C-alpha positions in Angstrom: -35.6 -57.6 -19.0 -37.2 -61.0 -18.0 -35.8 -64.1 -19.6 -38.1 -65.8 -22.1 -38.9 -69.5 -21.9 -37.9 -71.2 -25.2 -40.0 -73.8 -27.0 -42.4 -74.3 -24.1 -44.7 -77.3 -23.8 -48.5 -76.7 -23.7 -50.3 -78.4 -20.9 -54.0 -78.8 -21.0 -56.5 -79.9 -18.4 -55.9 -78.2 -15.0 -52.4 -76.9 -16.0 -52.0 -73.3 -17.0 -51.5 -72.4 -20.7 -49.0 -69.6 -20.8 -48.4 -66.8 -23.3 -45.1 -68.4 -24.1 -46.7 -71.8 -24.8 -49.2 -70.3 -27.3 -46.5 -68.3 -29.0 -44.4 -71.5 -29.1 -47.1 -73.2 -31.1 -47.3 -70.3 -33.5 -43.5 -70.4 -33.9 -43.6 -74.1 -35.0 -46.3 -73.3 -37.6 -44.3 -70.3 -38.9 -41.2 -72.5 -39.3 -43.3 -74.9 -41.4 -44.4 -72.0 -43.6 -40.9 -70.5 -44.2 -39.5 -73.8 -45.5 -38.7 -73.4 -49.2 -38.1 -69.7 -48.9 -34.7 -68.5 -50.1 -34.6 -65.7 -47.6 -36.8 -64.6 -44.8 -37.1 -61.1 -43.3 -37.5 -60.8 -39.5 -39.3 -57.6 -38.6 -39.0 -56.5 -35.0 -41.1 -53.8 -33.3 -42.4 -52.8 -29.9 -45.9 -51.7 -28.8 -47.5 -50.7 -25.5 -51.0 -51.8 -24.3 -52.6 -49.1 -22.2 -55.2 -50.0 -19.5 -55.0 -46.7 -17.7 -58.8 -46.5 -17.5 -59.0 -49.9 -15.7 -57.1 -49.6 -12.5 -58.6 -52.8 -11.1 -56.5 -54.9 -13.5 -53.8 -56.7 -11.4 -50.2 -57.1 -12.4 -49.7 -54.0 -14.7 -47.0 -51.3 -14.5 -46.2 -47.8 -15.7 -45.8 -46.8 -19.4 -43.9 -43.9 -20.9 -46.5 -41.1 -20.2 -47.2 -40.0 -16.7 -50.6 -41.7 -16.4 -50.0 -44.7 -18.6 -50.5 -48.1 -17.0 -50.2 -51.4 -18.8 -47.6 -53.8 -20.3 -45.2 -53.9 -23.2 -44.9 -56.3 -26.1 -42.0 -56.8 -28.6 -42.7 -59.1 -31.6 -40.7 -60.7 -34.3 -42.7 -61.2 -37.5 -41.4 -63.4 -40.3 -42.0 -62.1 -43.8 -41.2 -63.5 -47.3 -39.0 -61.6 -49.8 -42.3 -60.8 -51.7 -43.7 -59.1 -48.6 -46.1 -61.8 -47.5 -46.3 -62.2 -43.6 -45.5 -65.8 -42.7 -46.2 -65.7 -39.0 -44.7 -64.9 -35.6 -41.4 -66.2 -34.4 -41.1 -64.4 -31.1 -43.1 -62.3 -28.8 -41.8 -60.9 -25.5 -44.2 -59.4 -22.9 -43.2 -57.6 -19.7 -44.4 -55.2 -17.1 -42.3 -52.4 -16.0 -41.7 -52.0 -12.3 -43.0 -48.8 -10.7 -39.4 -48.1 -9.5 -38.2 -47.6 -13.2 -40.3 -44.5 -13.8 -38.1 -41.4 -13.9 -34.7 -43.3 -14.0 -34.0 -43.1 -17.7 -31.0 -40.9 -17.0 -29.4 -43.8 -15.1 -29.4 -46.2 -18.1 -25.7 -45.8 -18.8 -25.0 -47.3 -15.3 -26.7 -50.7 -16.2 -25.3 -53.6 -18.3 -26.8 -54.0 -21.7 -28.4 -57.3 -20.7 -30.3 -55.4 -17.9 -31.7 -52.7 -20.2 -35.1 -52.8 -21.9 -33.2 -52.3 -25.2 -31.9 -55.8 -24.8 -35.3 -56.8 -26.2 -33.8 -56.5 -29.7 -31.3 -59.3 -28.9 -34.0 -61.4 -27.3 -36.1 -60.9 -30.4 -33.6 -62.8 -32.4 -34.3 -66.5 -33.1 -32.5 -68.9 -30.7 -30.0 -71.5 -32.1 -32.7 -74.2 -32.5 -35.0 -71.9 -34.4 -32.2 -70.4 -36.5 -31.2 -73.9 -37.6 -34.6 -74.3 -39.2 -34.6 -70.9 -41.0 -33.3 -70.1 -44.4 -31.0 -67.0 -44.8 -32.4 -64.3 -42.5 -32.3 -60.5 -42.5 -33.3 -58.8 -39.3 -35.1 -55.4 -39.8 -35.6 -52.7 -37.2 -36.4 -49.0 -36.8 -34.2 -46.3 -35.3 -34.7 -47.7 -31.8 -32.7 -50.8 -32.8 -29.7 -48.7 -33.9 -27.5 -50.1 -31.1 -24.0 -51.1 -31.8 -24.1 -54.2 -29.4 -27.3 -55.4 -31.1 -25.8 -55.1 -34.6 -22.7 -56.9 -33.4 -24.8 -59.7 -32.0 -26.7 -60.2 -35.2 -23.3 -60.5 -37.1 -22.1 -62.9 -34.4 -25.0 -65.2 -35.2 -24.2 -65.1 -38.9 -27.4 -63.2 -39.8 -27.9 -60.0 -41.7 -29.6 -56.8 -40.7 -31.2 -53.6 -42.1 -31.6 -51.0 -39.4 -32.6 -47.4 -39.8 -29.9 -45.1 -38.4 -30.7 -42.6 -35.6 -29.1 -39.2 -35.5 -26.0 -39.0 -33.3 -25.5 -42.7 -32.6 -22.8 -44.0 -34.9 -19.6 -42.3 -36.0 -17.0 -43.2 -38.5 -13.3 -43.5 -37.6 -12.7 -39.9 -38.4 -15.5 -38.9 -35.9 -17.9 -38.0 -38.7 -21.5 -38.8 -37.9 -23.0 -41.3 -40.4 -25.4 -38.8 -41.8 -22.6 -36.4 -42.4 -20.5 -39.1 -44.0 -23.3 -40.1 -46.4 -24.1 -36.4 -47.3 -20.5 -36.2 -48.7 -21.3 -39.0 -51.2 -22.6 -38.2 -54.7 -26.2 -38.9 -55.6 -26.1 -42.3 -57.4 -29.7 -42.3 -58.7 -33.1 -40.8 -58.6 -35.9 -43.3 -57.9 -39.7 -43.4 -57.3 -40.2 -45.1 -53.9 -43.7 -46.5 -53.2 -44.9 -45.5 -49.7 -47.8 -47.3 -48.0 -50.6 -45.3 -46.3 -49.7 -44.3 -42.8 -51.6 -42.6 -40.0 -49.4 -39.5 -40.8 -49.6 -39.7 -44.6 -51.5 -41.0 -47.6 -50.0 -43.6 -49.9 -47.9 -42.0 -52.5 -44.8 -42.4 -54.8 -41.9 -40.4 -53.3 -39.3 -39.1 -55.7 -36.0 -39.6 -53.9 -32.3 -39.2 -54.2 -30.3 -42.3 -53.4 -26.8 -42.5 -52.0 -24.9 -45.6 -50.8 -21.5 -46.2 -49.4 -19.4 -48.6 -47.3 -18.7 -47.4 -43.7 -16.7 -48.5 -40.8 -18.3 -47.9 -37.4 -15.9 -48.0 -34.4 -17.2 -49.5 -31.1 -18.6 -46.9 -28.7 -16.7 -46.5 -25.5 -19.4 -48.0 -23.3 -20.4 -50.8 -25.6 -20.0 -54.4 -24.5 -19.8 -55.6 -28.1 -17.1 -58.1 -29.2 -16.0 -56.4 -32.3 -13.8 -53.3 -32.2 -15.4 -52.1 -35.4 -18.3 -53.0 -37.7 -18.0 -52.9 -41.5 -21.4 -52.0 -42.9 -23.1 -50.5 -45.9 -25.3 -47.4 -45.7 -28.2 -46.6 -48.1 -29.7 -43.1 -47.8 -32.8 -41.8 -49.5 -33.9 -38.2 -49.4 -37.1 -36.7 -50.8 -36.1 -33.3 -51.9 -39.5 -32.1 -53.1 -42.4 -33.7 -51.1 -46.0 -32.8 -51.7 -47.4 -29.7 -49.9 -48.0 -30.4 -46.2 -46.2 -33.8 -46.4 -43.1 -34.5 -44.3 -40.2 -35.4 -46.6 -38.8 -38.9 -46.5 -35.3 -39.2 -45.2 -34.0 -42.7 -44.4 -30.5 -43.8 -43.7 -30.3 -47.5 -43.5 -27.3 -49.4 -42.1 -27.0 -53.0 -43.4 -24.7 -55.9 -43.4 -25.9 -56.8 -46.9 -23.5 -55.9 -49.7 -24.6 -52.7 -51.5 -22.3 -52.0 -54.4 -24.9 -51.5 -57.1 -28.1 -49.6 -57.5 -30.0 -52.9 -57.8 -28.6 -54.0 -54.4 -29.6 -50.6 -52.9 -33.1 -51.0 -54.2 -33.4 -54.4 -52.6 -32.4 -53.0 -49.2 -35.0 -50.2 -49.6 -37.7 -52.7 -50.7 -37.0 -54.9 -47.7 -37.2 -51.9 -45.3 -40.6 -50.8 -46.7 -42.0 -54.2 -45.4 -41.3 -53.0 -41.9 -44.7 -51.4 -42.2 -46.3 -54.8 -41.9 -45.4 -55.2 -38.2 -47.0 -51.8 -37.5 -50.2 -53.1 -39.2 -49.9 -56.2 -37.1 -50.0 -54.1 -33.9 -52.8 -51.9 -35.4 -55.0 -55.0 -35.8 -54.3 -56.1 -32.2 -55.4 -52.7 -30.9 -58.1 -51.5 -33.4 -59.4 -54.8 -34.7 -59.1 -57.2 -31.8 -59.4 -54.3 -29.4 -57.2 -55.9 -26.8 -57.2 -52.8 -24.7 -61.0 -53.0 -24.3 -60.8 -56.5 -22.8 -62.6 -56.9 -19.5 -60.0 -59.4 -18.1 -58.7 -58.4 -14.7 -55.2 -59.9 -14.6 -52.1 -59.1 -16.7 -51.3 -62.8 -17.2 -54.7 -63.4 -18.7 -54.4 -60.3 -20.9 -51.1 -61.6 -22.1 -52.5 -65.0 -23.0 -55.3 -63.2 -24.9 -52.6 -61.2 -26.7 -51.0 -64.4 -27.9 -54.3 -65.7 -29.2 -55.2 -62.4 -30.9 -51.7 -62.4 -32.4 -52.6 -65.5 -34.4 -55.8 -63.7 -35.6 -53.8 -60.5 -36.5 -51.2 -62.5 -38.5 -53.9 -64.5 -40.3 -55.6 -61.3 -41.4 -52.3 -59.8 -42.7 -51.5 -63.1 -44.5 -54.9 -63.1 -46.1 -54.4 -59.5 -47.3 -51.0 -59.8 -48.8 -51.1 -63.4 -50.0 -54.1 -62.5 -52.1 -52.0 -59.8 -53.8 -49.0 -62.1 -54.3 -50.8 -65.2 -55.5 -54.3 -64.0 -56.6 -55.1 -67.2 -58.6 -54.3 -69.7 -55.9 -57.3 -71.6 -54.5 -58.7 -69.9 -51.4 -58.2 -73.1 -49.4 -54.6 -71.9 -48.7 -56.2 -69.8 -46.0 -59.9 -70.7 -45.7 -61.3 -73.9 -44.2 -63.9 -75.8 -46.4 -66.8 -74.7 -44.3 -65.6 -71.1 -44.4 -65.4 -70.7 -48.2 -68.6 -72.7 -48.7 -70.5 -70.5 -46.3 -68.9 -67.4 -48.0 -69.9 -68.5 -51.4 -73.5 -69.4 -50.4 -73.9 -66.1 -48.6 -72.6 -63.9 -51.4 -74.6 -65.8 -54.1 -77.7 -66.4 -51.9 -77.6 -70.0 -53.1 -76.7 -73.3 -51.5 -75.4 -74.6 -54.9 -71.7 -74.9 -54.5 -69.0 -75.1 -57.2 -67.0 -78.2 -57.7 -63.8 -76.2 -57.1 -63.2 -73.5 -54.5 -62.9 -69.9 -55.8 -59.6 -68.2 -56.2 -57.9 -66.5 -53.3 -58.4 -63.0 -54.8 -62.1 -63.6 -55.4 -62.6 -64.9 -51.8 -60.8 -62.0 -50.3 -62.9 -59.5 -52.3 -66.1 -61.3 -51.1 -64.8 -61.1 -47.5 -64.0 -57.4 -48.0 -67.6 -56.8 -49.3 -68.9 -58.3 -46.0 -66.8 -55.5 -44.3 -68.2 -52.7 -46.4 -65.7 -52.7 -49.3 -67.5 -51.4 -52.4 -65.1 -52.7 -55.0 -65.4 -49.8 -57.4 -63.1 -49.4 -60.3 -60.8 -46.9 -58.5 -60.9 -48.6 -55.1 -57.9 -50.8 -55.6 -57.2 -53.8 -53.3 -59.2 -54.0 -50.1 -57.2 -53.0 -47.0 -56.8 -54.5 -43.5 -59.7 -52.6 -41.9 -62.5 -53.8 -44.2 -61.1 -57.3 -44.2 -61.1 -57.3 -40.4 -64.8 -56.4 -40.4 -65.6 -58.9 -43.1 -63.6 -61.6 -41.4 -65.5 -61.1 -38.2 -68.8 -61.4 -40.1 -67.6 -64.5 -41.9 -66.9 -66.3 -38.7 -70.5 -65.9 -37.6 -71.8 -66.9 -41.1 -69.4 -70.0 -41.2 -70.4 -71.1 -37.7 -74.1 -71.0 -38.7 -73.4 -72.8 -42.0 -71.4 -75.6 -40.3 -74.4 -76.3 -37.9 -77.0 -76.4 -40.7 -74.9 -78.1 -43.4 -72.7 -81.1 -42.6 -69.4 -80.7 -44.5 -69.8 -82.1 -48.0 -67.1 -84.6 -49.1 -67.8 -83.8 -52.8 -67.1 -80.1 -52.9 -63.7 -78.5 -53.5 -60.9 -79.6 -51.2 -63.2 -80.9 -48.5 
């Protein structure tokens, strides 16, 4: 894994602006937004950008499948306890060497720092960033179930919630963690809200909940400092899923104390927010359409990724902040010329109110631009219609700012 440059300086003029520099600016803005939060959740995830149909692009490498060709990105998204995305803290990008293809079986021969899985450690905030953060909880999927990674999070005095992978961790009596939890009694039956996913519709899952404290001994090959990790485990199992729906079965390992049902529910709620970083990647691919860019160098594509990452986060923020604080003024996310242009376009009138509309109202207007009908049963607008509406709004706002100088007497202008 390549080493990331930390807190880079942006050089303009004839100097090259790097991906790391653009992400560095976003990190500083994110740190401003997290101030005042009691606790922040750090969601990590990996995605691949495939340019297999454009062999002329220089500087790319192989992906997992036989014909895949592109680069890999691993992001750390900061999210509030209420589930509002606050911005990017880290984003690593790298190109795999052609010589790595077909050598997965040799991974045990390499040091942890030389493996691609070390991305999880590199995705953690550095000391300077951590000093500016409130209490932090790192959240990852089954790929992050790595003893050395969990050990490193604890070493940095942070907490984690990681979904367990089958066959990776064993208790001192050699019981696999899934076997150990299965021996525990069911502590509760809950209704767990599940977001819509490419593989399922949104629904309320009726689940059984178990939780227990476990000790995980250090694996033989692990370079971790601690000989054992004391963690809590929370398991949810959907025993009767709807027809044709895959049952939910999560086993979450966490350093947070889980001795009550309320604490277990908090861990489950935090983990459901992991969906946000998948939506972040979805916007980059399906909204910003990074893989359709006509740039011909990997470095330029990676800089474009950094710029698009700001767009993707802002759209997520718009979506979830409106649900969390619907009555806040829309100026928390819209510039004066944007909300003024939006109001004028929707009402077909240049007469503007003295105060800007609420965030919820502005978001629904933006969604209408993207095709949202707003019928009684439609619920809140989703990311897809907001993306389309946001794209239209930028054109409308650009035209408005040309024709109408910004009024000093309207709203928060």
